[in-house]
C-alpha positions in Angstrom: 101.0 -103.5 113.0 98.3 -101.7 114.4 97.9 -101.9 118.3 99.6 -103.6 121.2 96.8 -106.0 121.2 97.6 -106.6 117.0 101.0 -106.8 117.3 101.1 -109.5 120.9 98.2 -111.8 118.4 100.5 -111.7 115.1 103.4 -112.6 117.4 101.1 -115.4 119.3 99.8 -116.3 115.6 103.2 -116.9 114.3 105.0 -118.5 117.0 101.8 -120.9 117.3 102.1 -122.5 113.7 106.2 -123.6 114.9 104.6 -124.8 118.2 102.1 -126.7 116.1 104.7 -128.9 114.3 107.1 -129.4 117.7 103.7 -130.8 119.1 102.9 -133.3 116.3 106.4 -134.3 116.3 106.9 -134.6 120.3 103.7 -136.3 120.3 101.4 -134.5 122.8 97.5 -134.0 122.1 97.5 -131.3 124.9 100.4 -129.3 123.7 99.2 -129.1 120.0 95.4 -128.8 121.2 96.6 -125.5 123.2 98.9 -124.4 119.9 96.2 -125.0 117.6 93.7 -122.7 120.0 95.9 -120.2 120.1 96.4 -119.8 116.3 92.8 -120.2 115.7 92.2 -117.3 118.2 94.6 -114.8 117.1 93.8 -115.1 113.4 90.3 -114.9 114.2 91.3 -111.4 116.2 93.8 -110.3 113.8 90.9 -110.8 110.7 88.1 -109.0 113.1 90.5 -105.9 113.3 92.0 -105.7 109.9 95.5 -105.9 110.8 98.0 -104.8 108.7 99.9 -107.9 108.7 96.7 -110.7 108.2 96.4 -108.9 105.0 99.8 -109.2 103.9 100.2 -112.7 104.1 98.2 -113.7 101.6 100.5 -111.8 99.1 103.8 -113.9 100.2 101.4 -117.7 100.1 100.6 -117.9 103.4 96.8 -116.5 103.3 93.6 -117.8 105.2 92.8 -121.2 103.5 97.0 -122.0 103.5 96.8 -121.8 107.3 93.9 -123.6 107.8 95.5 -126.5 105.6 99.1 -126.4 107.4 97.0 -126.6 110.5 95.1 -129.7 109.3 98.1 -131.2 108.2 99.7 -131.3 111.2 97.3 -132.7 112.9 97.4 -135.9 110.8 101.2 -135.7 110.9 100.0 -136.2 115.2 97.8 -138.8 114.4 100.1 -141.0 112.6 103.2 -140.3 115.4 100.8 -141.0 117.6 100.9 -144.6 115.8 97.1 -144.4 114.6 98.0 -144.7 111.4 96.1 -148.1 111.1 93.0 -146.4 112.8 89.8 -145.6 111.4 90.2 -142.0 112.9 93.3 -141.8 110.6 91.1 -142.5 107.0 88.3 -140.6 108.8 90.6 -137.4 109.3 91.7 -137.5 105.9 88.8 -138.2 104.0 86.9 -135.3 106.4 89.4 -133.0 105.4 89.9 -134.0 101.5 85.7 -133.0 101.2 86.2 -129.9 103.3 88.3 -128.4 101.3 86.2 -129.9 98.3 83.0 -127.9 99.9 85.2 -125.2 99.6 84.7 -124.5 95.6 81.2 -124.2 95.4 81.2 -121.9 98.5 83.6 -119.6 97.1 81.7 -120.2 94.0 78.2 -119.0 95.1 79.4 -116.0 97.2 81.4 -114.4 94.4 78.6 -115.0 92.1 76.0 -113.7 94.5 78.3 -110.3 95.2 78.9 -109.8 91.8 75.4 -110.0 90.7 74.3 -108.0 93.4 77.3 -105.2 92.3 75.3 -102.7 90.9 76.0 -101.1 88.1 75.0 -97.3 89.2 74.6 -97.4 93.0 72.2 -94.5 94.7 71.0 -92.6 97.5 68.0 -90.3 97.9 66.5 -92.1 94.2 63.8 -93.7 93.8 64.5 -97.5 92.1 61.8 -99.4 94.6 59.3 -98.2 91.8 61.0 -98.5 88.8 62.8 -102.2 89.3 62.6 -104.9 91.6 65.3 -105.2 93.6 65.3 -108.3 96.3 66.6 -108.5 99.8 70.2 -109.2 99.9 70.9 -112.6 101.9 71.6 -112.5 105.7 74.7 -111.0 106.6 74.9 -113.9 109.1 75.7 -115.8 105.2 78.1 -113.3 103.5 80.2 -111.7 105.8 83.4 -113.0 106.2 81.7 -115.7 104.7 85.5 -117.1 103.4 86.7 -117.2 107.4 83.2 -118.5 108.5 83.4 -121.3 106.1 87.2 -122.4 107.0 86.3 -122.1 110.9 83.8 -125.1 110.6 86.8 -127.4 110.9 86.4 -126.6 114.6 84.2 -128.9 115.4 86.3 -131.5 113.4 89.6 -130.7 114.6 88.0 -131.1 117.9 86.5 -134.3 117.7 89.4 -135.7 116.2 92.1 -134.3 119.5 89.4 -135.9 121.8 89.4 -139.3 119.9 92.9 -139.4 120.3 93.7 -138.7 123.4 90.8 -140.4 125.0 91.3 -143.1 122.4 87.8 -143.1 121.3 87.1 -142.7 117.8 83.5 -142.2 118.1 83.9 -138.5 119.1 86.1 -138.0 116.3 84.0 -139.2 113.7 81.0 -137.1 115.5 83.0 -134.3 114.7 83.9 -135.0 111.2 80.6 -135.5 110.3 79.4 -132.0 112.4 82.0 -130.3 109.9 80.9 -131.8 106.7 77.4 -131.7 107.2 77.9 -127.9 108.5 79.8 -127.2 105.4 77.0 -128.7 103.3 74.2 -126.3 105.0 76.0 -123.3 104.4 76.7 -124.3 100.8 72.8 -125.5 100.0 71.8 -122.5 102.2 73.7 -119.3 99.4 72.3 -121.6 96.9 69.1 -119.7 96.5 70.3 -116.3 96.4 71.5 -117.6 92.9 68.5 -118.0 91.4 64.6 -117.1 90.4 63.6 -114.0 91.9 66.1 -113.9 94.4 68.5 -112.4 91.6 68.9 -108.9 91.2 67.6 -107.3 87.6 70.6 -107.1 85.0 72.8 -104.0 84.6 70.8 -102.8 81.7 67.7 -102.5 83.4 69.6 -100.6 86.2 70.5 -98.4 84.0 67.4 -98.2 82.1 65.6 -97.3 85.7 68.3 -94.5 86.5 67.7 -93.0 83.3 64.1 -92.8 83.9 64.3 -91.2 87.2 67.0 -88.6 86.1 64.2 -87.8 83.3 61.5 -87.4 86.5 64.2 -85.1 88.4 65.3 -83.1 85.5 69.0 -82.4 87.2 70.2 -79.0 87.2 73.9 -78.8 89.1 75.8 -81.8 89.0 79.1 -82.0 91.8 81.1 -84.6 90.1 83.9 -86.4 92.4 86.4 -89.0 92.2 89.6 -89.7 94.5 90.4 -92.2 97.3 88.6 -93.8 100.3 90.7 -90.8 102.3 89.2 -87.8 100.0 85.8 -88.5 101.0 85.8 -84.9 103.1 86.4 -83.3 99.6 83.1 -83.9 98.5 81.5 -84.1 102.2 82.2 -80.5 103.1 80.0 -79.1 99.6 77.2 -81.3 100.9 75.3 -78.7 102.7 76.2 -76.0 99.6 74.7 -78.7 97.5 71.3 -78.8 99.8 71.0 -75.0 99.6 71.1 -74.3 95.8 68.4 -73.0 94.4 68.8 -75.7 91.5 67.9 -79.0 91.6 71.4 -80.5 93.1 72.7 -83.4 91.4 75.9 -85.6 93.6 77.8 -88.1 91.2 80.8 -89.9 92.4 83.2 -92.7 90.7 84.1 -94.9 93.2 82.1 -96.9 95.5 84.4 -96.4 98.5 83.5 -92.8 98.7 79.9 -93.6 98.5 79.9 -95.8 101.8 81.8 -92.6 103.2 79.8 -89.9 102.2 78.1 -87.7 104.7 74.3 -87.9 105.2 72.7 -85.9 102.9 69.2 -84.9 101.3 70.6 -84.4 97.5 70.2 -87.4 95.3 73.6 -89.1 94.8 74.5 -91.5 92.2 77.8 -93.5 92.2 78.7 -94.4 88.5 82.0 -96.3 88.6 82.5 -97.5 84.9 83.4 -94.6 82.3 81.2 -95.9 79.7 77.7 -95.8 81.9 78.3 -92.7 83.4 78.8 -91.2 79.5 75.6 -93.3 78.4 73.6 -91.7 81.4 70.9 -89.0 80.5 72.7 -86.1 82.1 70.7 -83.6 78.7 69.0 -81.2 82.0 72.6 -80.6 83.2 73.7 -76.8 82.8 76.6 -76.6 85.3 79.0 -79.1 86.5 81.2 -78.6 89.8 84.3 -80.0 90.2 86.1 -80.4 93.9 89.3 -82.1 92.6 91.6 -82.5 89.3 91.2 -86.1 88.9 91.6 -87.9 85.7 88.2 -88.8 85.4 86.6 -86.1 85.4 87.5 -86.5 81.1 84.2 -88.4 81.5 81.8 -85.7 82.1 84.8 -82.7 81.0 83.2 -84.3 77.3 79.5 -83.2 77.6 79.7 -79.5 75.6 75.8 -79.0 77.3 77.1 -77.8 80.5 79.7 -75.6 81.9 82.7 -76.9 83.8 83.5 -75.5 86.9 86.6 -76.3 89.3 85.4 -75.2 92.9 88.1 -77.3 94.5 88.0 -78.6 98.1 89.5 -75.8 100.3 91.9 -72.3 100.0 95.3 -72.5 100.8 98.2 -71.2 99.1 99.8 -74.5 98.2 100.7 -75.4 94.5 97.5 -77.6 94.3 95.4 -74.6 94.4 96.7 -73.4 91.1 97.2 -76.9 89.3 97.5 -76.0 85.5 94.9 -78.5 84.8 92.6 -75.9 85.7 92.4 -75.1 82.0 89.9 -77.2 81.5 87.5 -76.0 82.8 85.2 -73.2 81.7 85.5 -71.0 84.9 87.5 -72.0 88.2 85.7 -70.1 91.6 88.0 -68.8 94.6 87.1 -67.7 97.6 88.0 -64.4 97.5 91.1 -62.3 95.9 93.7 -63.7 96.8 92.9 -66.7 95.1 92.7 -65.0 91.3 95.9 -63.2 92.7 97.3 -66.8 92.7 96.6 -67.7 89.2 97.6 -64.5 87.9 101.0 -65.2 90.0 101.5 -68.5 88.7 100.7 -68.0 85.5 99.8 -71.9 84.7 96.9 -70.6 81.5 94.1 -69.8 83.2 92.7 -66.8 82.3 91.2 -63.8 84.5 87.7 -63.8 82.9 87.8 -67.3 83.7 87.7 -66.7 87.5 85.1 -65.9 89.6 85.2 -65.1 93.0 81.8 -66.6 95.2 83.0 -67.0 98.9 83.5 -70.1 100.7 79.6 -71.2 101.9 81.2 -73.6 104.1 82.3 -71.5 106.6 79.0 -70.0 107.5 78.6 -71.7 110.3 81.2 -70.2 112.1 80.4 -66.9 114.3 82.2 -63.9 114.5 83.9 -61.9 117.0 82.2 -61.5 120.1 83.1 -59.0 122.7 84.6 -60.0 126.0 83.2 -58.9 129.2 85.7 -56.9 131.5 87.4 -58.9 134.7 85.0 -60.9 137.0 82.8 -62.0 133.6 83.7 -63.9 130.4 87.4 -65.9 131.1 88.5 -65.6 127.3 89.5 -69.8 125.9 92.6 -69.9 123.4 92.7 -72.9 121.3 96.2 -74.4 120.5 95.2 -76.3 117.3 98.3 -77.8 115.3 98.6 -79.2 112.6 100.3 -82.9 112.2 104.4 -83.4 111.2 103.5 -84.5 107.8 105.3 -86.7 105.6 108.9 -85.2 106.3 111.2 -83.9 108.8 110.8 -80.5 107.5 110.8 -78.3 111.1 108.0 -75.7 109.7 105.2 -78.5 109.2 103.8 -77.8 112.7 104.8 -76.7 116.0 104.5 -79.5 118.1 108.0 -80.4 118.4 110.2 -77.1 119.0 107.0 -74.9 120.2 103.7 -76.9 121.4 105.0 -77.4 125.1 106.0 -73.9 125.2 102.8 -72.7 124.1 101.3 -74.7 126.3 103.3 -73.8 129.2 103.2 -70.0 128.9 99.0 -70.5 128.3 98.2 -71.9 131.1 100.6 -69.6 133.5 98.7 -66.3 132.0 98.1 -64.2 134.4 94.8 -62.9 133.8 93.7 -66.7 133.8 92.6 -68.5 130.2 91.1 -71.5 129.4 93.0 -73.7 127.1 91.3 -75.7 124.0 94.1 -78.4 122.7 92.7 -79.8 119.5 95.5 -81.4 117.2 95.3 -83.1 114.0 93.7 -86.4 113.6 96.7 -88.2 112.1 99.3 -86.3 114.9 101.8 -89.2 115.8 101.3 -91.6 113.1 104.8 -90.8 111.5 106.9 -89.4 114.3 107.5 -91.2 117.2 108.7 -87.4 118.3 105.0 -86.0 117.9 103.5 -88.7 119.4 105.9 -88.1 122.5 105.2 -84.1 122.4 101.5 -84.6 121.9 101.5 -87.0 125.0 103.3 -84.5 127.1 101.2 -81.4 125.9 98.1 -83.7 127.2 100.1 -84.2 130.5 100.2 -81.0 131.1 97.2 -79.8 130.7 95.5 -82.4 132.6 97.8 -81.5 135.7 97.0 -77.6 135.1 93.0 -78.9 135.0 93.5 -80.6 138.5 95.5 -78.0 139.7 92.6 -75.2 139.1 90.1 -78.0 140.7 91.8 -77.7 143.9 92.2 -73.9 143.6 89.1 -72.3 145.4 89.2 -69.4 143.3 88.0 -71.5 140.2 84.6 -72.4 141.1 81.9 -75.1 140.0 78.3 -75.0 139.4 77.5 -78.6 140.0 73.7 -77.9 139.6 74.5 -76.8 136.2 76.8 -79.6 135.3 74.7 -82.5 136.1 71.5 -81.1 134.2 74.1 -80.8 131.3 75.4 -84.4 131.9 72.0 -85.5 131.8 71.0 -83.8 128.8 74.4 -85.0 127.2 73.1 -88.4 127.7 69.4 -88.3 126.8 70.8 -86.2 123.3 73.7 -89.2 122.9 70.7 -92.1 123.8 68.6 -89.9 120.7 71.4 -90.2 118.0 72.5 -93.6 118.7 68.7 -94.7 118.5 68.7 -92.6 114.8 71.6 -94.0 113.3 70.8 -97.5 114.6 69.0 -99.8 112.0 70.1 -97.7 109.0 73.0 -100.3 107.7 71.7 -101.9 104.7 72.4 -105.6 103.8 74.6 -105.0 100.8 75.0 -102.2 97.4 71.9 -103.3 95.6 69.7 -103.2 98.9 71.1 -99.9 100.1 70.1 -98.2 96.7 67.3 -99.9 96.9 66.0 -98.1 100.4 68.5 -95.1 100.3 65.7 -92.4 100.3 67.0 -90.5 103.9 63.8 -89.9 105.8 64.1 -85.9 106.3 62.4 -85.6 109.4 65.4 -88.1 110.8 67.8 -85.7 109.0 66.8 -82.8 110.3 65.7 -84.0 113.7 69.5 -85.4 114.1 70.7 -82.1 112.5 69.5 -80.2 115.3 70.3 -82.5 118.4 74.1 -82.5 116.9 73.5 -78.8 117.8 72.3 -79.2 121.1 75.0 -81.8 121.8 77.4 -79.2 121.3 75.7 -76.7 123.5 75.3 -79.5 126.3 78.9 -80.6 125.9 80.4 -77.3 126.3 78.1 -77.0 129.6 78.9 -80.1 131.3 81.9 -79.0 132.6 83.9 -75.6 134.3 84.2 -72.8 132.1 87.6 -72.4 133.3 88.6 -76.2 132.9 91.3 -77.1 129.8 90.3 -79.5 127.7 92.4 -82.2 125.5 89.8 -82.5 122.5 91.0 -85.7 120.1 88.1 -86.7 118.8 85.7 -86.2 116.0 83.0 -84.4 118.4 83.3 -81.3 119.2 83.7 -80.4 115.7 86.5 -78.1 114.6 84.1 -75.4 114.4 82.6 -75.9 117.5 86.0 -75.2 119.1 86.2 -71.9 117.0 83.2 -70.5 118.1 83.6 -70.5 121.5 87.4 -69.4 121.5 88.4 -65.8 121.6 92.0 -66.8 119.9 93.5 -69.4 118.3 96.9 -70.5 118.2 98.1 -72.8 114.7 100.5 -73.4 112.4 100.5 -73.2 108.5 97.1 -74.8 107.1 93.8 -74.7 106.1 92.7 -74.4 109.7 94.4 -70.7 109.9 92.2 -69.6 106.5 89.0 -70.8 108.0 89.5 -69.1 111.6 90.3 -65.9 109.7 86.3 -66.2 108.8 86.2 -65.0 112.8 87.6 -61.9 112.7 88.8 -62.9 115.5 92.9 -62.7 116.7 95.2 -65.6 116.1 98.8 -66.4 116.1 100.7 -68.6 113.6 103.8 -70.1 115.0 106.8 -69.5 112.5 108.6 -72.7 113.6 111.0 -73.3 110.7 112.5 -69.5 112.1 112.3 -67.8 108.5 111.5 -64.4 110.0 108.7 -62.7 110.4 108.9 -60.9 106.8 109.6 -63.6 105.2 107.2 -66.0 107.2 104.2 -63.2 105.8 106.0 -63.2 102.4 105.5 -66.8 101.5 102.2 -67.3 103.2 99.1 -64.8 102.6 97.5 -66.0 105.6 99.7 -64.9 108.5 100.1 -61.4 106.8 97.2 -60.7 109.6 98.6 -63.2 112.7 100.9 -62.4 115.9 103.8 -64.1 114.6 105.5 -66.7 117.5 108.9 -67.6 117.7 109.3 -71.4 119.1 109.9 -69.9 122.4 106.3 -68.7 122.2 107.1 -64.9 123.6 104.7 -63.2 121.0 101.8 -64.8 123.0 101.7 -62.0 125.2 100.5 -59.7 122.2 97.9 -61.9 121.7 96.2 -62.2 125.1 96.0 -58.5 125.2 94.6 -58.2 121.9 91.8 -60.5 123.5 91.1 -58.7 126.5 91.3 -55.7 125.3 89.5 -55.2 122.0 90.5 -51.9 121.7 94.5 -52.7 122.2 94.4 -54.9 119.0 97.0 -53.5 116.6 95.7 -56.1 114.0 92.1 -55.9 113.8 92.1 -53.8 111.1 94.4 -55.7 109.1 92.3 -59.0 109.6 89.1 -57.4 108.5 91.0 -56.6 105.2 92.6 -60.1 105.0 89.6 -62.0 105.2 87.5 -60.0 102.9 91.2 -60.8 100.7 91.2 -64.7 101.4 87.4 -65.0 101.6 85.5 -62.6 99.6 82.9 -59.8 101.0 80.5 -60.4 103.5 77.6 -59.6 101.7 76.3 -60.5 99.9 76.9 -63.8 101.8 78.7 -67.0 100.3 76.3 -69.1 99.7 74.2 -66.1 97.5 77.3 -65.8 95.8 77.4 -68.9 95.1 74.0 -69.5 93.7 74.2 -66.6 91.5 77.3 -67.5 90.1 75.3 -71.2 89.5 72.4 -69.0 88.1 74.9 -67.1 85.7 76.6 -69.9 84.4 73.3 -72.2 83.8 71.9 -68.9 81.7 75.2 -68.7 79.9 75.3 -73.0 79.0 71.7 -72.3 77.7 72.2 -70.0 75.3 75.1 -72.1 73.8 73.0 -74.9 73.0 70.3 -72.5 72.2 73.2 -71.3 69.2 73.9 -74.6 68.6 70.3 -76.2 68.0 69.9 -72.9 65.6 72.8 -73.7 63.5 71.7 -77.4 63.1 68.0 -76.5 62.6 69.2 -73.6 59.7 71.9 -76.3 58.3 75.2 -74.6 58.7 77.9 -73.6 61.6 78.3 -69.8 60.2 74.6 -68.5 61.0 74.5 -66.8 64.1 71.6 -67.9 66.6 69.5 -64.4 66.4 69.2 -65.0 62.5 68.0 -68.1 62.9 65.1 -68.4 65.6 63.1 -65.4 67.4 65.0 -64.6 70.7 64.1 -67.0 74.0 64.6 -66.6 77.0 66.7 -69.6 78.7 65.6 -71.1 82.7 68.1 -72.4 84.5 66.5 -75.7 83.7 66.5 -75.4 80.0 63.2 -74.4 79.0 62.0 -71.8 76.9 59.2 -69.2 77.1 59.5 -68.0 73.9 61.5 -64.4 75.1 64.9 -62.7 74.4 67.8 -64.5 76.4 69.2 -62.5 79.1 
């Protein structure tokens, strides 16, 4: 049902219609007017919030149109019960509602026609379509956004006028309301007509496809990041965008669902969204030599069928989950893992992926994570410990999260630590969405941290630099205002208009990136360095919390694998009580962690390692585990990734030259070297007549 406000609105709406009937039967004009107002307002509120209930009513034949029709029929019943069946207002009301619903058909047809005609076969970002085809402006949002709801709500004037006419015994005001409703309905329909005629109609699908192919031939993409998935999986492609921006070859992102495009993070990389499999297979991707896949999904087959490029599974994380060794991975030419651990997983799983087809390329996304810093002596830096539990999952397995059994114990021990530490609590965004117990535990931990913060604020040992914080808060406000200004005005009318105008302003994009860094600095400076903090929003990001922390406590999740890149001490809770040896055997990422039981007693070992790096017995093991999971520090992950792309591109070009040789000479048994003089293939597919490397 959503929030408490949504639940209240849903109850009011559901109770409102029986009250309408009762008011009509009594009959009582004031009671009917009050009940009608409640149903209108509650219905409108639920639609604006996209409530689960209102979205499901149409499934049980109680959709939006039906609810409006019931309210109007009950109004007719009210007039009959008021002995107005022989009055002109009665017949006027019936004629009004018949005409009103008669207008719904052309209105619905026009809005559907406009929406379908403006739906592009290929939607783009950072692709110059405006110079190739004419795409007219979208209709005003006032006309098309939630159009059916707006059209139906035009009956408000008629309903109000008829109720006034019945209550005041003055038909004139009723006919005035009827006239306004019908006139507004006709005007709405007429306002939509121009957008299905003449130059306001977007080009046909074949013209759009020709324009996209023309752009592809000019741009000559070399490396494609291909992705298909649900709206909720957009993060899986977003995590690779920055890496794609830093490739040495010309990148392109190919998406298959419009929902993913709508949730794609800002990027300078050209993006092409092709929902139709036939359209994708007919796109001119002849210059692409390497295709990267972030997820194993069925729609991958539409690009996997192309033999002129090499296909690589890069995934969207590095963990011990079964998804990391999916047998589907056999279909790719290569599988790229972060470090040796990924290679070993495939060997142990024995799912048909050959060791020769695995390459270790590091994790370029982890570049923003800073490595461990030295902690000054007493009187200087006060250590910060991040508690970042994962959520409760879809079942009640006690190993899913430490929040339920250990969370409060962890936070209490950290708050009471002596010498003092600062606690940052950043729970998973899904925490409490399924389990009421997890939600309650989160609330108790939040209260513990807020209470401890208030106590520190009253303790004279914890001083505050008010002037510095005021400056930081002023800077934070300035940065947020500028970010809001940069983000404003970016919404396009619809998909076609967004594709036409979707070339990113690089200067604006770079300024936004700089401002986000400035925001992060100002945020951490805006409160005392000893103040505990509960962080539940998107900002600051998880990696920003990593960088200001000296240690972390977490659960089995990708958060642990990522934190290992910092080289800092960390602890993981064995909530299922498997025992230290078994816990480490089952989970590679915890082999260099302090293992906590649910009473969190082992935190003393973690804090000792934070305060005195010389007394950190797991430092060497963490370094070894980091290299095992994520690969070596040098060369950088990005350099490794670029090298792997270039190597595979040369391999693809060599294959293509061999195929051309066989075609020219006329037989499958002819070797490339026998058919053509040696050539060198560049990543772009161009040759210079020298030997192939």
